[in-house]
N, CA, C, O and CB atoms as a CASP TS submission, in Angstrom:
PFRMAT TS
TARGET T0000
AUTHOR 0000-0000-0000
METHOD Language model
MODEL 1
PARENT N/A
ATOM      1  N   ARG     1      -2.870   9.415 -24.205  1.00  0.00           N
ATOM      2  CA  ARG     1      -2.783   9.272 -22.767  1.00  0.00           C
ATOM      3  C   ARG     1      -4.081   9.721 -22.118  1.00  0.00           C
ATOM      4  O   ARG     1      -4.720  10.680 -22.551  1.00  0.00           O
ATOM      5  CB  ARG     1      -1.601  10.070 -22.214  1.00  0.00           C
ATOM      6  N   ILE     2      -4.437   9.032 -21.114  1.00  0.00           N
ATOM      7  CA  ILE     2      -5.604   9.414 -20.322  1.00  0.00           C
ATOM      8  C   ILE     2      -5.070  10.164 -19.108  1.00  0.00           C
ATOM      9  O   ILE     2      -4.325   9.607 -18.302  1.00  0.00           O
ATOM     10  CB  ILE     2      -6.479   8.155 -19.899  1.00  0.00           C
ATOM     11  N   ARG     3      -5.449  11.411 -18.987  1.00  0.00           N
ATOM     12  CA  ARG     3      -4.953  12.231 -17.880  1.00  0.00           C
ATOM     13  C   ARG     3      -5.914  12.260 -16.711  1.00  0.00           C
ATOM     14  O   ARG     3      -5.503  12.408 -15.560  1.00  0.00           O
ATOM     15  CB  ARG     3      -4.692  13.639 -18.352  1.00  0.00           C
ATOM     16  N   GLN     4      -7.215  12.116 -17.013  1.00  0.00           N
ATOM     17  CA  GLN     4      -8.190  12.037 -15.922  1.00  0.00           C
ATOM     18  C   GLN     4      -9.456  11.367 -16.422  1.00  0.00           C
ATOM     19  O   GLN     4      -9.771  11.389 -17.612  1.00  0.00           O
ATOM     20  CB  GLN     4      -8.508  13.444 -15.355  1.00  0.00           C
ATOM     21  N   LEU     5     -10.161  10.779 -15.493  1.00  0.00           N
ATOM     22  CA  LEU     5     -11.432  10.128 -15.769  1.00  0.00           C
ATOM     23  C   LEU     5     -12.457  10.758 -14.836  1.00  0.00           C
ATOM     24  O   LEU     5     -12.373  10.610 -13.616  1.00  0.00           O
ATOM     25  CB  LEU     5     -11.347   8.562 -15.574  1.00  0.00           C
ATOM     26  N   SER     6     -13.413  11.453 -15.408  1.00  0.00           N
ATOM     27  CA  SER     6     -14.455  12.107 -14.613  1.00  0.00           C
ATOM     28  C   SER     6     -15.704  11.244 -14.625  1.00  0.00           C
ATOM     29  O   SER     6     -16.298  11.009 -15.678  1.00  0.00           O
ATOM     30  CB  SER     6     -14.765  13.531 -15.156  1.00  0.00           C
ATOM     31  N   LEU     7     -16.095  10.779 -13.464  1.00  0.00           N
ATOM     32  CA  LEU     7     -17.286   9.944 -13.315  1.00  0.00           C
ATOM     33  C   LEU     7     -18.376  10.826 -12.714  1.00  0.00           C
ATOM     34  O   LEU     7     -18.492  10.954 -11.495  1.00  0.00           O
ATOM     35  CB  LEU     7     -17.004   8.672 -12.412  1.00  0.00           C
ATOM     36  N   ILE     8     -19.159  11.423 -13.582  1.00  0.00           N
ATOM     37  CA  ILE     8     -20.176  12.376 -13.149  1.00  0.00           C
ATOM     38  C   ILE     8     -21.375  11.653 -12.554  1.00  0.00           C
ATOM     39  O   ILE     8     -21.812  11.968 -11.447  1.00  0.00           O
ATOM     40  CB  ILE     8     -20.617  13.257 -14.320  1.00  0.00           C
ATOM     41  N   ARG     9     -21.900  10.691 -13.287  1.00  0.00           N
ATOM     42  CA  ARG     9     -23.014   9.853 -12.814  1.00  0.00           C
ATOM     43  C   ARG     9     -22.857   8.484 -13.454  1.00  0.00           C
ATOM     44  O   ARG     9     -23.437   8.216 -14.506  1.00  0.00           O
ATOM     45  CB  ARG     9     -24.421  10.490 -13.165  1.00  0.00           C
ATOM     46  N   TYR    10     -22.084   7.629 -12.831  1.00  0.00           N
ATOM     47  CA  TYR    10     -21.803   6.307 -13.388  1.00  0.00           C
ATOM     48  C   TYR    10     -21.714   5.309 -12.252  1.00  0.00           C
ATOM     49  O   TYR    10     -20.937   5.498 -11.317  1.00  0.00           O
ATOM     50  CB  TYR    10     -20.491   6.311 -14.224  1.00  0.00           C
ATOM     51  N   GLY    11     -22.508   4.240 -12.323  1.00  0.00           N
ATOM     52  CA  GLY    11     -22.516   3.251 -11.251  1.00  0.00           C
ATOM     53  C   GLY    11     -22.868   3.917  -9.938  1.00  0.00           C
ATOM     54  O   GLY    11     -23.878   4.615  -9.844  1.00  0.00           O
ATOM     55  N   HIS    12     -22.053   3.711  -8.935  1.00  0.00           N
ATOM     56  CA  HIS    12     -22.308   4.379  -7.644  1.00  0.00           C
ATOM     57  C   HIS    12     -21.514   5.682  -7.506  1.00  0.00           C
ATOM     58  O   HIS    12     -21.606   6.348  -6.475  1.00  0.00           O
ATOM     59  CB  HIS    12     -21.956   3.436  -6.482  1.00  0.00           C
ATOM     60  N   PHE    13     -20.742   6.052  -8.524  1.00  0.00           N
ATOM     61  CA  PHE    13     -19.959   7.283  -8.485  1.00  0.00           C
ATOM     62  C   PHE    13     -20.797   8.495  -8.854  1.00  0.00           C
ATOM     63  O   PHE    13     -21.650   8.426  -9.738  1.00  0.00           O
ATOM     64  CB  PHE    13     -18.768   7.177  -9.418  1.00  0.00           C
ATOM     65  N   GLU    14     -20.549   9.598  -8.175  1.00  0.00           N
ATOM     66  CA  GLU    14     -21.194  10.872  -8.498  1.00  0.00           C
ATOM     67  C   GLU    14     -20.168  11.981  -8.257  1.00  0.00           C
ATOM     68  O   GLU    14     -19.643  12.136  -7.155  1.00  0.00           O
ATOM     69  CB  GLU    14     -22.503  11.098  -7.634  1.00  0.00           C
ATOM     70  N   ASP    15     -19.897  12.747  -9.319  1.00  0.00           N
ATOM     71  CA  ASP    15     -18.938  13.857  -9.249  1.00  0.00           C
ATOM     72  C   ASP    15     -17.579  13.424  -8.691  1.00  0.00           C
ATOM     73  O   ASP    15     -17.058  14.025  -7.752  1.00  0.00           O
ATOM     74  CB  ASP    15     -19.505  14.979  -8.391  1.00  0.00           C
ATOM     75  N   THR    16     -17.021  12.373  -9.287  1.00  0.00           N
ATOM     76  CA  THR    16     -15.727  11.844  -8.874  1.00  0.00           C
ATOM     77  C   THR    16     -14.749  11.943 -10.042  1.00  0.00           C
ATOM     78  O   THR    16     -15.106  11.633 -11.179  1.00  0.00           O
ATOM     79  CB  THR    16     -15.856  10.374  -8.383  1.00  0.00           C
ATOM     80  N   THR    17     -13.538  12.365  -9.771  1.00  0.00           N
ATOM     81  CA  THR    17     -12.519  12.459 -10.804  1.00  0.00           C
ATOM     82  C   THR    17     -11.273  11.697 -10.365  1.00  0.00           C
ATOM     83  O   THR    17     -10.762  11.889  -9.262  1.00  0.00           O
ATOM     84  CB  THR    17     -12.179  13.935 -11.107  1.00  0.00           C
ATOM     85  N   LEU    18     -10.800  10.834 -11.251  1.00  0.00           N
ATOM     86  CA  LEU    18      -9.548  10.125 -11.031  1.00  0.00           C
ATOM     87  C   LEU    18      -8.497  10.782 -11.912  1.00  0.00           C
ATOM     88  O   LEU    18      -8.687  10.887 -13.123  1.00  0.00           O
ATOM     89  CB  LEU    18      -9.684   8.590 -11.344  1.00  0.00           C
ATOM     90  N   SER    19      -7.400  11.222 -11.330  1.00  0.00           N
ATOM     91  CA  SER    19      -6.340  11.900 -12.080  1.00  0.00           C
ATOM     92  C   SER    19      -5.156  10.968 -12.269  1.00  0.00           C
ATOM     93  O   SER    19      -4.777  10.222 -11.367  1.00  0.00           O
ATOM     94  CB  SER    19      -5.895  13.190 -11.359  1.00  0.00           C
ATOM     95  N   PHE    20      -4.580  11.029 -13.465  1.00  0.00           N
ATOM     96  CA  PHE    20      -3.398  10.251 -13.806  1.00  0.00           C
ATOM     97  C   PHE    20      -2.337  11.220 -14.336  1.00  0.00           C
ATOM     98  O   PHE    20      -2.137  11.311 -15.547  1.00  0.00           O
ATOM     99  CB  PHE    20      -3.733   9.131 -14.861  1.00  0.00           C
ATOM    100  N   PRO    21      -1.660  11.938 -13.446  1.00  0.00           N
ATOM    101  CA  PRO    21      -0.716  12.970 -13.886  1.00  0.00           C
ATOM    102  C   PRO    21       0.507  12.365 -14.574  1.00  0.00           C
ATOM    103  O   PRO    21       0.929  11.249 -14.274  1.00  0.00           O
ATOM    104  CB  PRO    21      -0.271  13.819 -12.695  1.00  0.00           C
ATOM    105  N   ARG    22       1.053  13.133 -15.496  1.00  0.00           N
ATOM    106  CA  ARG    22       2.253  12.703 -16.195  1.00  0.00           C
ATOM    107  C   ARG    22       3.420  12.722 -15.216  1.00  0.00           C
ATOM    108  O   ARG    22       3.542  13.632 -14.397  1.00  0.00           O
ATOM    109  CB  ARG    22       2.540  13.608 -17.427  1.00  0.00           C
ATOM    110  N   ASP    23       4.278  11.704 -15.313  1.00  0.00           N
ATOM    111  CA  ASP    23       5.400  11.581 -14.393  1.00  0.00           C
ATOM    112  C   ASP    23       6.603  11.058 -15.161  1.00  0.00           C
ATOM    113  O   ASP    23       6.495  10.723 -16.341  1.00  0.00           O
ATOM    114  CB  ASP    23       5.051  10.646 -13.200  1.00  0.00           C
ATOM    115  N   GLU    24       7.726  10.990 -14.507  1.00  0.00           N
ATOM    116  CA  GLU    24       8.956  10.519 -15.149  1.00  0.00           C
ATOM    117  C   GLU    24       8.787   9.095 -15.692  1.00  0.00           C
ATOM    118  O   GLU    24       9.227   8.798 -16.803  1.00  0.00           O
ATOM    119  CB  GLU    24      10.129  10.569 -14.154  1.00  0.00           C
ATOM    120  N   HIS    25       8.152   8.218 -14.911  1.00  0.00           N
ATOM    121  CA  HIS    25       7.987   6.821 -15.331  1.00  0.00           C
ATOM    122  C   HIS    25       6.654   6.581 -16.030  1.00  0.00           C
ATOM    123  O   HIS    25       6.510   5.597 -16.757  1.00  0.00           O
ATOM    124  CB  HIS    25       8.103   5.898 -14.128  1.00  0.00           C
ATOM    125  N   ASP    26       5.690   7.450 -15.827  1.00  0.00           N
ATOM    126  CA  ASP    26       4.423   7.452 -16.560  1.00  0.00           C
ATOM    127  C   ASP    26       3.682   6.112 -16.536  1.00  0.00           C
ATOM    128  O   ASP    26       3.226   5.626 -17.571  1.00  0.00           O
ATOM    129  CB  ASP    26       4.677   7.843 -17.980  1.00  0.00           C
ATOM    130  N   ILE    27       3.570   5.528 -15.356  1.00  0.00           N
ATOM    131  CA  ILE    27       2.767   4.316 -15.170  1.00  0.00           C
ATOM    132  C   ILE    27       1.928   4.529 -13.913  1.00  0.00           C
ATOM    133  O   ILE    27       2.393   5.110 -12.932  1.00  0.00           O
ATOM    134  CB  ILE    27       3.677   3.015 -15.051  1.00  0.00           C
ATOM    135  N   HIS    28       0.694   4.054 -13.959  1.00  0.00           N
ATOM    136  CA  HIS    28      -0.207   4.238 -12.825  1.00  0.00           C
ATOM    137  C   HIS    28      -0.815   2.895 -12.440  1.00  0.00           C
ATOM    138  O   HIS    28      -1.165   2.084 -13.298  1.00  0.00           O
ATOM    139  CB  HIS    28      -1.319   5.269 -13.159  1.00  0.00           C
ATOM    140  N   VAL    29      -0.932   2.681 -11.154  1.00  0.00           N
ATOM    141  CA  VAL    29      -1.559   1.482 -10.608  1.00  0.00           C
ATOM    142  C   VAL    29      -2.743   1.932  -9.773  1.00  0.00           C
ATOM    143  O   VAL    29      -2.608   2.776  -8.887  1.00  0.00           O
ATOM    144  CB  VAL    29      -0.549   0.629  -9.757  1.00  0.00           C
ATOM    145  N   VAL    30      -3.900   1.364 -10.061  1.00  0.00           N
ATOM    146  CA  VAL    30      -5.105   1.684  -9.290  1.00  0.00           C
ATOM    147  C   VAL    30      -5.332   0.530  -8.317  1.00  0.00           C
ATOM    148  O   VAL    30      -5.478  -0.622  -8.727  1.00  0.00           O
ATOM    149  CB  VAL    30      -6.367   1.910 -10.231  1.00  0.00           C
ATOM    150  N   TYR    31      -5.359   0.845  -7.048  1.00  0.00           N
ATOM    151  CA  TYR    31      -5.576  -0.185  -6.036  1.00  0.00           C
ATOM    152  C   TYR    31      -6.505   0.358  -4.962  1.00  0.00           C
ATOM    153  O   TYR    31      -6.669   1.569  -4.820  1.00  0.00           O
ATOM    154  CB  TYR    31      -4.231  -0.652  -5.415  1.00  0.00           C
ATOM    155  N   GLY    32      -7.107  -0.547  -4.215  1.00  0.00           N
ATOM    156  CA  GLY    32      -7.985  -0.132  -3.135  1.00  0.00           C
ATOM    157  C   GLY    32      -8.675  -1.324  -2.511  1.00  0.00           C
ATOM    158  O   GLY    32      -8.478  -2.468  -2.919  1.00  0.00           O
ATOM    159  N   GLU    33      -9.475  -1.035  -1.526  1.00  0.00           N
ATOM    160  CA  GLU    33     -10.233  -2.071  -0.829  1.00  0.00           C
ATOM    161  C   GLU    33     -11.234  -2.732  -1.775  1.00  0.00           C
ATOM    162  O   GLU    33     -11.548  -2.200  -2.840  1.00  0.00           O
ATOM    163  CB  GLU    33     -10.962  -1.476   0.392  1.00  0.00           C
ATOM    164  N   ASN    34     -11.728  -3.897  -1.368  1.00  0.00           N
ATOM    165  CA  ASN    34     -12.810  -4.540  -2.108  1.00  0.00           C
ATOM    166  C   ASN    34     -14.024  -3.625  -2.106  1.00  0.00           C
ATOM    167  O   ASN    34     -14.302  -2.957  -1.110  1.00  0.00           O
ATOM    168  CB  ASN    34     -13.161  -5.925  -1.498  1.00  0.00           C
ATOM    169  N   GLU    35     -14.744  -3.592  -3.213  1.00  0.00           N
ATOM    170  CA  GLU    35     -15.950  -2.770  -3.373  1.00  0.00           C
ATOM    171  C   GLU    35     -15.652  -1.268  -3.358  1.00  0.00           C
ATOM    172  O   GLU    35     -16.550  -0.472  -3.083  1.00  0.00           O
ATOM    173  CB  GLU    35     -16.944  -3.098  -2.274  1.00  0.00           C
ATOM    174  N   ALA    36     -14.419  -0.868  -3.645  1.00  0.00           N
ATOM    175  CA  ALA    36     -14.063   0.552  -3.653  1.00  0.00           C
ATOM    176  C   ALA    36     -14.411   1.224  -4.975  1.00  0.00           C
ATOM    177  O   ALA    36     -14.502   2.450  -5.038  1.00  0.00           O
ATOM    178  CB  ALA    36     -12.581   0.719  -3.372  1.00  0.00           C
ATOM    179  N   GLY    37     -14.611   0.432  -6.040  1.00  0.00           N
ATOM    180  CA  GLY    37     -14.988   0.997  -7.328  1.00  0.00           C
ATOM    181  C   GLY    37     -13.945   0.850  -8.421  1.00  0.00           C
ATOM    182  O   GLY    37     -14.062   1.487  -9.468  1.00  0.00           O
ATOM    183  N   LYS    38     -12.929   0.027  -8.204  1.00  0.00           N
ATOM    184  CA  LYS    38     -11.881  -0.161  -9.209  1.00  0.00           C
ATOM    185  C   LYS    38     -12.445  -0.730 -10.500  1.00  0.00           C
ATOM    186  O   LYS    38     -12.153  -0.214 -11.579  1.00  0.00           O
ATOM    187  CB  LYS    38     -10.788  -1.078  -8.672  1.00  0.00           C
ATOM    188  N   SER    39     -13.236  -1.770 -10.414  1.00  0.00           N
ATOM    189  CA  SER    39     -13.827  -2.392 -11.604  1.00  0.00           C
ATOM    190  C   SER    39     -14.845  -1.475 -12.265  1.00  0.00           C
ATOM    191  O   SER    39     -14.959  -1.458 -13.490  1.00  0.00           O
ATOM    192  CB  SER    39     -14.486  -3.720 -11.239  1.00  0.00           C
ATOM    193  N   THR    40     -15.580  -0.719 -11.476  1.00  0.00           N
ATOM    194  CA  THR    40     -16.547   0.232 -12.031  1.00  0.00           C
ATOM    195  C   THR    40     -15.823   1.316 -12.818  1.00  0.00           C
ATOM    196  O   THR    40     -16.276   1.704 -13.895  1.00  0.00           O
ATOM    197  CB  THR    40     -17.401   0.863 -10.909  1.00  0.00           C
ATOM    198  N   ALA    41     -14.713   1.807 -12.297  1.00  0.00           N
ATOM    199  CA  ALA    41     -13.929   2.817 -13.015  1.00  0.00           C
ATOM    200  C   ALA    41     -13.365   2.250 -14.309  1.00  0.00           C
ATOM    201  O   ALA    41     -13.354   2.935 -15.332  1.00  0.00           O
ATOM    202  CB  ALA    41     -12.789   3.343 -12.131  1.00  0.00           C
ATOM    203  N   LEU    42     -12.897   1.010 -14.276  1.00  0.00           N
ATOM    204  CA  LEU    42     -12.382   0.369 -15.486  1.00  0.00           C
ATOM    205  C   LEU    42     -13.493   0.191 -16.522  1.00  0.00           C
ATOM    206  O   LEU    42     -13.274   0.408 -17.713  1.00  0.00           O
ATOM    207  CB  LEU    42     -11.751  -0.993 -15.146  1.00  0.00           C
ATOM    208  N   ARG    43     -14.664  -0.197 -16.073  1.00  0.00           N
ATOM    209  CA  ARG    43     -15.805  -0.348 -16.979  1.00  0.00           C
ATOM    210  C   ARG    43     -16.209   0.997 -17.586  1.00  0.00           C
ATOM    211  O   ARG    43     -16.546   1.063 -18.768  1.00  0.00           O
ATOM    212  CB  ARG    43     -16.998  -0.971 -16.237  1.00  0.00           C
ATOM    213  N   ALA    44     -16.180   2.060 -16.795  1.00  0.00           N
ATOM    214  CA  ALA    44     -16.495   3.402 -17.296  1.00  0.00           C
ATOM    215  C   ALA    44     -15.498   3.819 -18.368  1.00  0.00           C
ATOM    216  O   ALA    44     -15.879   4.409 -19.379  1.00  0.00           O
ATOM    217  CB  ALA    44     -16.497   4.426 -16.145  1.00  0.00           C
ATOM    218  N   LEU    45     -14.250   3.520 -18.153  1.00  0.00           N
ATOM    219  CA  LEU    45     -13.225   3.838 -19.143  1.00  0.00           C
ATOM    220  C   LEU    45     -13.490   3.085 -20.445  1.00  0.00           C
ATOM    221  O   LEU    45     -13.399   3.659 -21.530  1.00  0.00           O
ATOM    222  CB  LEU    45     -11.824   3.496 -18.601  1.00  0.00           C
ATOM    223  N   GLY    46     -13.814   1.813 -20.333  1.00  0.00           N
ATOM    224  CA  GLY    46     -14.141   1.029 -21.519  1.00  0.00           C
ATOM    225  C   GLY    46     -15.363   1.553 -22.248  1.00  0.00           C
ATOM    226  O   GLY    46     -15.376   1.610 -23.477  1.00  0.00           O
ATOM    227  N   ASP    47     -16.387   1.934 -21.506  1.00  0.00           N
ATOM    228  CA  ASP    47     -17.595   2.498 -22.125  1.00  0.00           C
ATOM    229  C   ASP    47     -17.283   3.810 -22.839  1.00  0.00           C
ATOM    230  O   ASP    47     -17.793   4.066 -23.930  1.00  0.00           O
ATOM    231  CB  ASP    47     -18.690   2.723 -21.065  1.00  0.00           C
ATOM    232  N   ALA    48     -16.448   4.635 -22.224  1.00  0.00           N
ATOM    233  CA  ALA    48     -16.096   5.923 -22.836  1.00  0.00           C
ATOM    234  C   ALA    48     -15.281   5.723 -24.111  1.00  0.00           C
ATOM    235  O   ALA    48     -15.450   6.465 -25.079  1.00  0.00           O
ATOM    236  CB  ALA    48     -15.308   6.793 -21.841  1.00  0.00           C
ATOM    237  N   LEU    49     -14.409   4.739 -24.116  1.00  0.00           N
ATOM    238  CA  LEU    49     -13.559   4.507 -25.283  1.00  0.00           C
ATOM    239  C   LEU    49     -14.261   3.748 -26.402  1.00  0.00           C
ATOM    240  O   LEU    49     -14.010   4.009 -27.579  1.00  0.00           O
ATOM    241  CB  LEU    49     -12.333   3.755 -24.870  1.00  0.00           C
ATOM    242  N   PHE    50     -15.137   2.812 -26.045  1.00  0.00           N
ATOM    243  CA  PHE    50     -15.699   1.902 -27.045  1.00  0.00           C
ATOM    244  C   PHE    50     -17.205   1.987 -27.205  1.00  0.00           C
ATOM    245  O   PHE    50     -17.789   1.116 -27.851  1.00  0.00           O
ATOM    246  CB  PHE    50     -15.337   0.515 -26.699  1.00  0.00           C
ATOM    247  N   GLU    51     -17.850   2.981 -26.655  1.00  0.00           N
ATOM    248  CA  GLU    51     -19.281   3.242 -26.807  1.00  0.00           C
ATOM    249  C   GLU    51     -20.081   2.708 -25.612  1.00  0.00           C
ATOM    250  O   GLU    51     -19.892   1.581 -25.155  1.00  0.00           O
ATOM    251  CB  GLU    51     -19.796   2.611 -28.107  1.00  0.00           C
ATOM    252  N   PHE    52     -20.959   3.551 -25.141  1.00  0.00           N
ATOM    253  CA  PHE    52     -21.844   3.158 -24.056  1.00  0.00           C
ATOM    254  C   PHE    52     -22.906   2.212 -24.602  1.00  0.00           C
ATOM    255  O   PHE    52     -23.498   2.498 -25.643  1.00  0.00           O
ATOM    256  CB  PHE    52     -22.495   4.398 -23.389  1.00  0.00           C
ATOM    257  N   PRO    53     -23.160   1.103 -23.932  1.00  0.00           N
ATOM    258  CA  PRO    53     -24.170   0.166 -24.430  1.00  0.00           C
ATOM    259  C   PRO    53     -25.581   0.721 -24.238  1.00  0.00           C
ATOM    260  O   PRO    53     -25.813   1.605 -23.414  1.00  0.00           O
ATOM    261  CB  PRO    53     -24.037  -1.188 -23.718  1.00  0.00           C
ATOM    262  N   THR    54     -26.512   0.182 -25.016  1.00  0.00           N
ATOM    263  CA  THR    54     -27.912   0.585 -24.893  1.00  0.00           C
ATOM    264  C   THR    54     -28.464   0.180 -23.542  1.00  0.00           C
ATOM    265  O   THR    54     -29.196   0.939 -22.907  1.00  0.00           O
ATOM    266  CB  THR    54     -28.755  -0.031 -26.014  1.00  0.00           C
ATOM    267  N   ARG    55     -28.114  -1.006 -23.108  1.00  0.00           N
ATOM    268  CA  ARG    55     -28.513  -1.499 -21.784  1.00  0.00           C
ATOM    269  C   ARG    55     -27.258  -1.768 -20.975  1.00  0.00           C
ATOM    270  O   ARG    55     -26.276  -2.303 -21.490  1.00  0.00           O
ATOM    271  CB  ARG    55     -29.394  -2.792 -21.892  1.00  0.00           C
ATOM    272  N   THR    56     -27.298  -1.394 -19.718  1.00  0.00           N
ATOM    273  CA  THR    56     -26.124  -1.571 -18.866  1.00  0.00           C
ATOM    274  C   THR    56     -26.545  -1.900 -17.446  1.00  0.00           C
ATOM    275  O   THR    56     -27.627  -1.519 -16.998  1.00  0.00           O
ATOM    276  CB  THR    56     -25.246  -0.313 -18.881  1.00  0.00           C
ATOM    277  N   THR    57     -25.687  -2.603 -16.753  1.00  0.00           N
ATOM    278  CA  THR    57     -25.929  -2.891 -15.340  1.00  0.00           C
ATOM    279  C   THR    57     -25.457  -1.735 -14.466  1.00  0.00           C
ATOM    280  O   THR    57     -25.637  -1.769 -13.249  1.00  0.00           O
ATOM    281  CB  THR    57     -25.222  -4.192 -14.925  1.00  0.00           C
ATOM    282  N   MET    58     -24.860  -0.721 -15.064  1.00  0.00           N
ATOM    283  CA  MET    58     -24.343   0.419 -14.314  1.00  0.00           C
ATOM    284  C   MET    58     -25.394   1.508 -14.085  1.00  0.00           C
ATOM    285  O   MET    58     -25.076   2.546 -13.505  1.00  0.00           O
ATOM    286  CB  MET    58     -23.156   1.007 -15.037  1.00  0.00           C
ATOM    287  N   ALA    59     -26.616   1.301 -14.519  1.00  0.00           N
ATOM    288  CA  ALA    59     -27.672   2.320 -14.374  1.00  0.00           C
ATOM    289  C   ALA    59     -28.556   2.036 -13.161  1.00  0.00           C
ATOM    290  O   ALA    59     -29.752   2.325 -13.186  1.00  0.00           O
ATOM    291  CB  ALA    59     -28.537   2.381 -15.648  1.00  0.00           C
ATOM    292  N   PHE    60     -27.979   1.476 -12.107  1.00  0.00           N
ATOM    293  CA  PHE    60     -28.790   1.129 -10.939  1.00  0.00           C
ATOM    294  C   PHE    60     -29.054   2.329 -10.031  1.00  0.00           C
ATOM    295  O   PHE    60     -30.070   2.353  -9.337  1.00  0.00           O
ATOM    296  CB  PHE    60     -28.108   0.032 -10.146  1.00  0.00           C
ATOM    297  N   ARG    61     -28.179   3.311 -10.018  1.00  0.00           N
ATOM    298  CA  ARG    61     -28.385   4.490  -9.171  1.00  0.00           C
ATOM    299  C   ARG    61     -28.876   5.690  -9.973  1.00  0.00           C
ATOM    300  O   ARG    61     -29.737   6.440  -9.514  1.00  0.00           O
ATOM    301  CB  ARG    61     -27.094   4.849  -8.450  1.00  0.00           C
ATOM    302  N   PHE    62     -28.335   5.865 -11.151  1.00  0.00           N
ATOM    303  CA  PHE    62     -28.695   6.963 -12.034  1.00  0.00           C
ATOM    304  C   PHE    62     -29.251   6.375 -13.325  1.00  0.00           C
ATOM    305  O   PHE    62     -28.480   5.883 -14.150  1.00  0.00           O
ATOM    306  CB  PHE    62     -27.470   7.889 -12.317  1.00  0.00           C
ATOM    307  N   PRO    63     -30.561   6.410 -13.523  1.00  0.00           N
ATOM    308  CA  PRO    63     -31.144   5.807 -14.719  1.00  0.00           C
ATOM    309  C   PRO    63     -30.682   6.499 -15.997  1.00  0.00           C
ATOM    310  O   PRO    63     -30.439   7.706 -16.021  1.00  0.00           O
ATOM    311  CB  PRO    63     -32.655   5.847 -14.634  1.00  0.00           C
ATOM    312  N   MET    64     -30.568   5.707 -17.050  1.00  0.00           N
ATOM    313  CA  MET    64     -30.182   6.254 -18.352  1.00  0.00           C
ATOM    314  C   MET    64     -31.417   6.852 -19.022  1.00  0.00           C
ATOM    315  O   MET    64     -32.531   6.363 -18.836  1.00  0.00           O
ATOM    316  CB  MET    64     -29.534   5.154 -19.258  1.00  0.00           C
ATOM    317  N   PRO    65     -31.209   7.923 -19.810  1.00  0.00           N
ATOM    318  CA  PRO    65     -32.363   8.518 -20.513  1.00  0.00           C
ATOM    319  C   PRO    65     -32.857   7.611 -21.629  1.00  0.00           C
ATOM    320  O   PRO    65     -33.816   7.950 -22.322  1.00  0.00           O
ATOM    321  CB  PRO    65     -31.992   9.895 -21.091  1.00  0.00           C
TER
END
């Protein structure tokens, strides 16, 4: 289970944490306005689970070392 996703420096996010607390039904829906960062958060989750790529389009605000 993923309980939280901390986006320290990813895409346009800086020091942001998304929490997914355990509940009776244990399902979470992420929704928001256009350009709110839903797809960026999903991409960050994928990068964390399956390896950060050498080159990424997410390094526009915070350059990769």
